[in-house]
ROROKOL-387141 format. One record per residue: residue number from 1; x, y, z of N, C-alpha, C in turn; residue in three letters. Coordinates in pm, whole numbers. Layout:
// ROROKOL-387141
[NUM; [X; Y; Z]; [X; Y; Z]; [X; Y; Z]; 'ALA']
...
This chain:
// ROROKOL-387141
[1; [2781; 14705; 7001]; [2838; 14838; 7009]; [2735; 14941; 7051]; 'MET']
[2; [2608; 14910; 7041]; [2502; 15003; 7078]; [2477; 15007; 7228]; 'PHE']
[3; [2547; 14926; 7307]; [2517; 14912; 7449]; [2520; 15045; 7523]; 'ALA']
[4; [2614; 15132; 7493]; [2626; 15260; 7564]; [2547; 15374; 7500]; 'ARG']
[5; [2485; 15351; 7387]; [2413; 15457; 7317]; [2280; 15488; 7386]; 'PHE']
[6; [2247; 15617; 7394]; [2114; 15655; 7441]; [2013; 15616; 7332]; 'THR']
[7; [1889; 15608; 7370]; [1783; 15569; 7275]; [1779; 15664; 7155]; 'GLU']
[8; [1791; 15793; 7179]; [1783; 15890; 7070]; [1907; 15885; 6980]; 'GLU']
[9; [2024; 15863; 7038]; [2145; 15851; 6956]; [2137; 15726; 6869]; 'ALA']
[10; [2085; 15618; 6926]; [2064; 15495; 6848]; [1967; 15521; 6732]; 'ARG']
[11; [1860; 15593; 6764]; [1758; 15624; 6663]; [1820; 15702; 6547]; 'ARG']
[12; [1912; 15794; 6576]; [1977; 15873; 6471]; [2064; 15785; 6382]; 'ALA']
[13; [2140; 15692; 6442]; [2225; 15603; 6363]; [2138; 15509; 6278]; 'VAL']
[14; [2030; 15459; 6337]; [1939; 15371; 6262]; [1876; 15448; 6146]; 'VAL']
[15; [1835; 15572; 6171]; [1776; 15653; 6064]; [1876; 15674; 5951]; 'ARG']
[16; [2002; 15698; 5985]; [2106; 15713; 5883]; [2123; 15584; 5804]; 'ALA']
[17; [2117; 15470; 5871]; [2128; 15342; 5802]; [2012; 15318; 5707]; 'GLY']
[18; [1892; 15353; 5751]; [1774; 15338; 5665]; [1787; 15429; 5543]; 'ILE']
[19; [1834; 15552; 5564]; [1854; 15643; 5451]; [1955; 15587; 5352]; 'LEU']
[20; [2063; 15526; 5402]; [2164; 15468; 5314]; [2107; 15350; 5236]; 'ALA']
[21; [2029; 15266; 5304]; [1968; 15152; 5234]; [1869; 15200; 5129]; 'LEU']
[22; [1787; 15301; 5164]; [1690; 15355; 5068]; [1758; 15418; 4947]; 'ASP']
[23; [1872; 15481; 4969]; [1944; 15547; 4860]; [2023; 15448; 4775]; 'ALA']
[24; [2030; 15323; 4820]; [2104; 15222; 4744]; [2255; 15237; 4755]; 'GLY']
[25; [2300; 15301; 4860]; [2443; 15321; 4878]; [2509; 15191; 4923]; 'ARG']
[26; [2633; 15170; 4884]; [2702; 15047; 4926]; [2747; 15051; 5072]; 'PRO']
[27; [2755; 15173; 5131]; [2798; 15187; 5270]; [2735; 15311; 5330]; 'ALA']
[28; [2725; 15312; 5461]; [2673; 15427; 5534]; [2786; 15529; 5548]; 'LEU']
[29; [2767; 15645; 5489]; [2869; 15750; 5488]; [2839; 15853; 5596]; 'GLU']
[30; [2936; 15939; 5623]; [2925; 16041; 5727]; [2817; 16144; 5693]; 'ALA']
[31; [2798; 16173; 5564]; [2696; 16271; 5529]; [2555; 16224; 5567]; 'ASP']
[32; [2531; 16094; 5554]; [2401; 16041; 5596]; [2391; 16032; 5748]; 'LEU']
[33; [2504; 16016; 5817]; [2502; 16023; 5964]; [2457; 16162; 6007]; 'MET']
[34; [2510; 16264; 5938]; [2470; 16401; 5969]; [2323; 16423; 5940]; 'LEU']
[35; [2273; 16371; 5829]; [2132; 16384; 5797]; [2045; 16311; 5900]; 'LEU']
[36; [2086; 16192; 5942]; [2013; 16120; 6046]; [2008; 16199; 6176]; 'GLY']
[37; [2119; 16263; 6212]; [2121; 16347; 6333]; [2032; 16469; 6316]; 'LEU']
[38; [2032; 16529; 6198]; [1948; 16646; 6174]; [1800; 16611; 6178]; 'ALA']
[39; [1764; 16492; 6133]; [1623; 16451; 6134]; [1576; 16412; 6273]; 'GLU']
[40; [1656; 16336; 6345]; [1615; 16286; 6478]; [1639; 16391; 6586]; 'VAL']
[41; [1747; 16469; 6573]; [1786; 16573; 6668]; [1796; 16519; 6811]; 'ARG']
[42; [1890; 16426; 6836]; [1904; 16368; 6969]; [1988; 16454; 7063]; 'PRO']
[43; [1972; 16585; 7055]; [2052; 16677; 7135]; [1974; 16804; 7158]; 'PHE']
[44; [2024; 16885; 7251]; [1965; 17015; 7282]; [2066; 17124; 7252]; 'GLU']
[45; [2114; 17130; 7131]; [2216; 17226; 7092]; [2150; 17345; 7024]; 'LEU']
[46; [2161; 17463; 7084]; [2100; 17581; 7025]; [2177; 17630; 6903]; 'THR']
[47; [2306; 17599; 6896]; [2387; 17646; 6783]; [2375; 17554; 6660]; 'SER']
[48; [2311; 17438; 6676]; [2285; 17351; 6560]; [2157; 17400; 6495]; 'PHE']
[49; [2170; 17501; 6410]; [2054; 17568; 6353]; [2009; 17509; 6220]; 'THR']
[50; [2082; 17414; 6166]; [2045; 17353; 6038]; [1925; 17260; 6057]; 'ALA']
[51; [1827; 17276; 5972]; [1711; 17187; 5976]; [1742; 17063; 5892]; 'SER']
[52; [1657; 16964; 5906]; [1674; 16841; 5827]; [1668; 16872; 5678]; 'ALA']
[53; [1580; 16962; 5639]; [1569; 16996; 5496]; [1693; 17070; 5447]; 'SER']
[54; [1754; 17153; 5534]; [1879; 17221; 5496]; [1989; 17120; 5467]; 'ASP']
[55; [2000; 17021; 5552]; [2104; 16919; 5534]; [2070; 16830; 5415]; 'VAL']
[56; [1942; 16794; 5400]; [1900; 16707; 5289]; [1931; 16770; 5153]; 'ARG']
[57; [1922; 16903; 5144]; [1953; 16972; 5019]; [2099; 16954; 4979]; 'GLU']
[58; [2186; 16932; 5078]; [2329; 16924; 5053]; [2382; 16781; 5051]; 'ARG']
[59; [2293; 16684; 5073]; [2331; 16543; 5075]; [2252; 16471; 4967]; 'VAL']
[60; [2321; 16391; 4888]; [2254; 16317; 4780]; [2194; 16188; 4837]; 'ASP']
[61; [2061; 16187; 4853]; [1993; 16068; 4903]; [1911; 16001; 4793]; 'VAL']
[62; [1906; 16062; 4677]; [1824; 16005; 4569]; [1677; 16018; 4604]; 'GLY']
[63; [1592; 16025; 4505]; [1449; 16033; 4531]; [1373; 15955; 4423]; 'ASP']
[64; [1338; 15829; 4452]; [1267; 15748; 4353]; [1119; 15781; 4344]; 'PRO']
[65; [1070; 15877; 4423]; [927; 15908; 4426]; [872; 15949; 4290]; 'ARG']
[66; [947; 16034; 4218]; [896; 16083; 4090]; [883; 15971; 3988]; 'SER']
[67; [981; 15883; 3985]; [975; 15770; 3892]; [860; 15676; 3928]; 'LEU']
[68; [847; 15644; 4056]; [740; 15555; 4099]; [601; 15619; 4083]; 'LEU']
[69; [594; 15751; 4098]; [466; 15820; 4081]; [416; 15807; 3938]; 'ALA']
[70; [506; 15806; 3840]; [463; 15788; 3701]; [404; 15649; 3678]; 'THR']
[71; [443; 15554; 3763]; [387; 15419; 3755]; [264; 15401; 3842]; 'LEU']
[72; [227; 15509; 3915]; [110; 15503; 4002]; [138; 15441; 4138]; 'GLY']
[73; [263; 15441; 4179]; [301; 15382; 4307]; [335; 15493; 4405]; 'ILE']
[74; [270; 15492; 4522]; [297; 15589; 4627]; [400; 15528; 4723]; 'ASP']
[75; [523; 15577; 4716]; [632; 15522; 4795]; [606; 15534; 4946]; 'LEU']
[76; [547; 15644; 4989]; [517; 15661; 5131]; [419; 15555; 5180]; 'ASP']
[77; [319; 15523; 5099]; [223; 15420; 5135]; [289; 15283; 5142]; 'LEU']
[78; [377; 15254; 5048]; [450; 15127; 5049]; [536; 15117; 5175]; 'VAL']
[79; [606; 15225; 5209]; [689; 15224; 5330]; [604; 15203; 5456]; 'HIS']
[80; [490; 15268; 5464]; [404; 15252; 5583]; [356; 15108; 5598]; 'ARG']
[81; [326; 15044; 5486]; [274; 14907; 5493]; [383; 14802; 5516]; 'ARG']
[82; [501; 14826; 5464]; [605; 14723; 5471]; [706; 14744; 5583]; 'THR']
[83; [710; 14862; 5641]; [813; 14892; 5739]; [760; 14918; 5879]; 'ARG']
[84; [647; 14868; 5911]; [591; 14890; 6045]; [686; 14834; 6150]; 'ALA']
[85; [739; 14921; 6233]; [828; 14880; 6341]; [971; 14853; 6299]; 'GLY']
[86; [1002; 14864; 6171]; [1138; 14834; 6124]; [1238; 14941; 6166]; 'ALA']
[87; [1191; 15059; 6201]; [1284; 15164; 6241]; [1303; 15171; 6393]; 'ASP']
[88; [1250; 15075; 6466]; [1269; 15070; 6611]; [1416; 15042; 6641]; 'ALA']
[89; [1482; 15127; 6718]; [1625; 15108; 6745]; [1659; 14973; 6810]; 'PRO']
[90; [1567; 14917; 6886]; [1594; 14789; 6953]; [1608; 14675; 6852]; 'ALA']
[91; [1554; 14692; 6731]; [1560; 14587; 6629]; [1691; 14590; 6550]; 'ALA']
[92; [1776; 14686; 6576]; [1899; 14704; 6500]; [2021; 14676; 6587]; 'TRP']
[93; [2127; 14627; 6524]; [2253; 14596; 6593]; [2369; 14658; 6516]; 'ARG']
[94; [2467; 14702; 6588]; [2589; 14756; 6530]; [2701; 14665; 6576]; 'LEU']
[95; [2769; 14599; 6481]; [2870; 14499; 6518]; [2999; 14519; 6441]; 'ARG']
[96; [3109; 14490; 6512]; [3241; 14490; 6451]; [3273; 14347; 6410]; 'ARG']
[97; [3330; 14329; 6291]; [3367; 14197; 6243]; [3485; 14144; 6324]; 'SER']
[98; [3478; 14018; 6361]; [3590; 13959; 6435]; [3709; 13933; 6343]; 'ARG']
[99; [3681; 13900; 6218]; [3789; 13870; 6124]; [3850; 13996; 6064]; 'LEU']
[100; [3767; 14099; 6047]; [3813; 14226; 5991]; [3776; 14337; 6089]; 'ARG']
[101; [3861; 14365; 6188]; [3824; 14456; 6296]; [3792; 14599; 6254]; 'PRO']
[102; [3835; 14640; 6136]; [3800; 14775; 6090]; [3664; 14780; 6021]; 'LEU']
[103; [3600; 14666; 6007]; [3468; 14661; 5943]; [3359; 14661; 6049]; 'ARG']
[104; [3275; 14763; 6046]; [3161; 14775; 6136]; [3036; 14777; 6049]; 'VAL']
[105; [2937; 14696; 6085]; [2816; 14683; 6004]; [2693; 14707; 6090]; 'THR']
[106; [2595; 14774; 6032]; [2466; 14797; 6096]; [2369; 14693; 6041]; 'LEU']
[107; [2315; 14610; 6131]; [2221; 14503; 6093]; [2083; 14538; 6143]; 'TYR']
[108; [1981; 14515; 6060]; [1845; 14541; 6102]; [1745; 14468; 6016]; 'GLY']
[109; [1617; 14488; 6045]; [1512; 14418; 5971]; [1504; 14455; 5823]; 'PRO']
[110; [1559; 14570; 5785]; [1554; 14612; 5645]; [1678; 14572; 5568]; 'LEU']
[111; [1776; 14515; 5637]; [1899; 14473; 5571]; [2020; 14507; 5654]; 'GLY']
[112; [2134; 14496; 5592]; [2259; 14530; 5659]; [2338; 14623; 5571]; 'GLN']
[113; [2413; 14711; 5635]; [2495; 14805; 5559]; [2623; 14831; 5639]; 'ILE']
[114; [2737; 14817; 5572]; [2863; 14846; 5640]; [2881; 14997; 5656]; 'PRO']
[115; [2953; 15035; 5758]; [2985; 15175; 5778]; [3112; 15208; 5702]; 'LEU']
[116; [3108; 15315; 5625]; [3228; 15362; 5555]; [3327; 15413; 5659]; 'ALA']
[117; [3450; 15432; 5617]; [3557; 15470; 5709]; [3520; 15592; 5795]; 'MET']
[118; [3468; 15698; 5734]; [3438; 15820; 5809]; [3322; 15800; 5905]; 'HIS']
[119; [3223; 15722; 5868]; [3110; 15694; 5958]; [3156; 15607; 6075]; 'ALA']
[120; [3244; 15514; 6049]; [3299; 15432; 6157]; [3377; 15518; 6255]; 'ARG']
[121; [3452; 15616; 6203]; [3526; 15707; 6289]; [3432; 15788; 6378]; 'LYS']
[122; [3317; 15827; 6324]; [3219; 15901; 6404]; [3178; 15819; 6526]; 'VAL']
[123; [3146; 15693; 6503]; [3104; 15603; 6611]; [3218; 15583; 6712]; 'ILE']
[124; [3337; 15561; 6662]; [3450; 15534; 6751]; [3488; 15656; 6834]; 'GLU']
[125; [3489; 15774; 6773]; [3521; 15896; 6849]; [3412; 15922; 6953]; 'VAL']
[126; [3288; 15900; 6917]; [3178; 15921; 7012]; [3190; 15826; 7132]; 'ALA']
[127; [3243; 15707; 7110]; [3256; 15610; 7218]; [3379; 15635; 7305]; 'GLN']
[128; [3472; 15718; 7262]; [3591; 15747; 7342]; [3555; 15819; 7472]; 'TRP']
[129; [3452; 15901; 7467]; [3414; 15976; 7587]; [3349; 15882; 7687]; 'ARG']
[130; [3364; 15913; 7813]; [3304; 15827; 7916]; [3154; 15854; 7925]; 'SER']
[131; [3082; 15758; 7980]; [2937; 15771; 7995]; [2863; 15726; 7871]; 'GLY']
[132; [2733; 15748; 7871]; [2653; 15706; 7755]; [2685; 15790; 7631]; 'PRO']
[133; [2671; 15728; 7515]; [2694; 15797; 7388]; [2567; 15873; 7352]; 'VAL']
[134; [2579; 16005; 7342]; [2464; 16091; 7315]; [2474; 16150; 7174]; 'THR']
[135; [2373; 16226; 7137]; [2376; 16295; 7009]; [2490; 16396; 7001]; 'GLY']
[136; [2520; 16461; 7114]; [2631; 16555; 7118]; [2763; 16484; 7088]; 'GLU']
[137; [2778; 16362; 7140]; [2899; 16284; 7112]; [2909; 16249; 6964]; 'ASP']
[138; [2797; 16220; 6901]; [2799; 16190; 6758]; [2836; 16314; 6676]; 'LEU']
[139; [2786; 16430; 6717]; [2825; 16555; 6650]; [2975; 16577; 6669]; 'ILE']
[140; [3024; 16551; 6790]; [3168; 16563; 6818]; [3246; 16473; 6721]; 'TRP']
[141; [3200; 16349; 6705]; [3265; 16256; 6614]; [3265; 16305; 6470]; 'GLY']
[142; [3156; 16367; 6428]; [3149; 16422; 6292]; [3246; 16537; 6274]; 'LEU']
[143; [3255; 16624; 6373]; [3340; 16742; 6360]; [3488; 16711; 6386]; 'LEU']
[144; [3517; 16603; 6456]; [3657; 16568; 6486]; [3733; 16527; 6361]; 'ALA']
[145; [3664; 16472; 6263]; [3727; 16430; 6138]; [3702; 16537; 6033]; 'ASP']
[146; [3802; 16617; 6006]; [3785; 16730; 5914]; [3766; 16688; 5769]; 'CYS']
[147; [3797; 16563; 5736]; [3792; 16521; 5596]; [3660; 16455; 5556]; 'SER']
[148; [3561; 16445; 5647]; [3437; 16376; 5611]; [3333; 16467; 5547]; 'ASN']
[149; [3354; 16596; 5544]; [3262; 16688; 5477]; [3148; 16738; 5562]; 'GLY']
[150; [3133; 16691; 5685]; [3022; 16732; 5771]; [3032; 16880; 5806]; 'ALA']
[151; [3151; 16928; 5835]; [3168; 17069; 5871]; [3129; 17159; 5753]; 'ALA']
[152; [3166; 17119; 5632]; [3130; 17197; 5513]; [2979; 17202; 5495]; 'ARG']
[153; [2914; 17088; 5512]; [2768; 17083; 5497]; [2701; 17172; 5601]; 'ILE']
[154; [2748; 17164; 5725]; [2690; 17247; 5831]; [2716; 17395; 5805]; 'LEU']
[155; [2837; 17430; 5764]; [2870; 17570; 5735]; [2782; 17622; 5621]; 'ARG']
[156; [2765; 17540; 5515]; [2681; 17581; 5403]; [2535; 17594; 5443]; 'ASP']
[157; [2494; 17520; 5546]; [2356; 17527; 5595]; [2336; 17642; 5694]; 'ALA']
[158; [2442; 17718; 5719]; [2430; 17836; 5804]; [2461; 17815; 5951]; 'GLY']
[159; [2523; 17705; 5987]; [2558; 17679; 6126]; [2687; 17752; 6161]; 'VAL']
[160; [2689; 17816; 6276]; [2809; 17882; 6327]; [2896; 17774; 6391]; 'ASP']
[161; [2994; 17724; 6316]; [3076; 17612; 6363]; [3156; 17641; 6489]; 'LEU']
[162; [3221; 17756; 6502]; [3293; 17781; 6627]; [3200; 17779; 6749]; 'PRO']
[163; [3081; 17831; 6735]; [2985; 17829; 6846]; [2939; 17686; 6876]; 'GLU']
[164; [2916; 17606; 6771]; [2876; 17466; 6791]; [2987; 17388; 6862]; 'LEU']
[165; [3111; 17411; 6822]; [3225; 17344; 6886]; [3233; 17384; 7033]; 'VAL']
[166; [3214; 17511; 7062]; [3214; 17556; 7202]; [3100; 17494; 7281]; 'ARG']
[167; [2983; 17487; 7220]; [2866; 17435; 7291]; [2878; 17287; 7326]; 'GLU']
[168; [2939; 17207; 7238]; [2955; 17066; 7271]; [3076; 17040; 7359]; 'ILE']
[169; [3158; 17145; 7382]; [3273; 17130; 7471]; [3392; 17063; 7407]; 'GLY']
[170; [3399; 17071; 7277]; [3509; 17008; 7204]; [3635; 17092; 7217]; 'MET']
[171; [3748; 17034; 7257]; [3871; 17112; 7269]; [3921; 17155; 7131]; 'PRO']
[172; [3973; 17274; 7125]; [4023; 17328; 6999]; [4172; 17357; 7016]; 'VAL']
[173; [4249; 17304; 6926]; [4393; 17330; 6929]; [4422; 17448; 6838]; 'ARG']
[174; [4476; 17549; 6893]; [4510; 17669; 6815]; [4653; 17660; 6766]; 'ARG']
[175; [4672; 17699; 6642]; [4808; 17703; 6586]; [4882; 17823; 6643]; 'ALA']
[176; [5009; 17806; 6671]; [5088; 17915; 6731]; [5126; 18020; 6630]; 'ALA']
């Protein structure tokens, strides 16, 4: 499924998967997709004004650093030693199950994690557009599903949503 993804869009999805695995989540959710996009920033959107720290404040990723620090373990040092090259997008695969077509899983050197319904929708909506899948397409996928909470997180982080929607070229249906 990664065949049409640009390198940076792939990197954002992989980053979201790593965040989900680190947080011990059972599935990759849309909020972590948004955080992965905010950290990697695979787009040139001037209206996406939320920083990675703004989004991280609104997304529960867990932080084992304080607990491990009391034991004298530096989590950043452990990650540097054990994860060399593990975040390379080429080492990761995104696959749909043949037996369960609604199940999409991200496989990589750090493990595998299924995509939750809303995260799967992000990927599928992004792939509907022709051409390569870019970061803008992933943002489109996040905003197309009003029930995944991404719009609320962005609004709370100070992003002007109508301007962001205009900038990515997303059609808006107005109620009569």
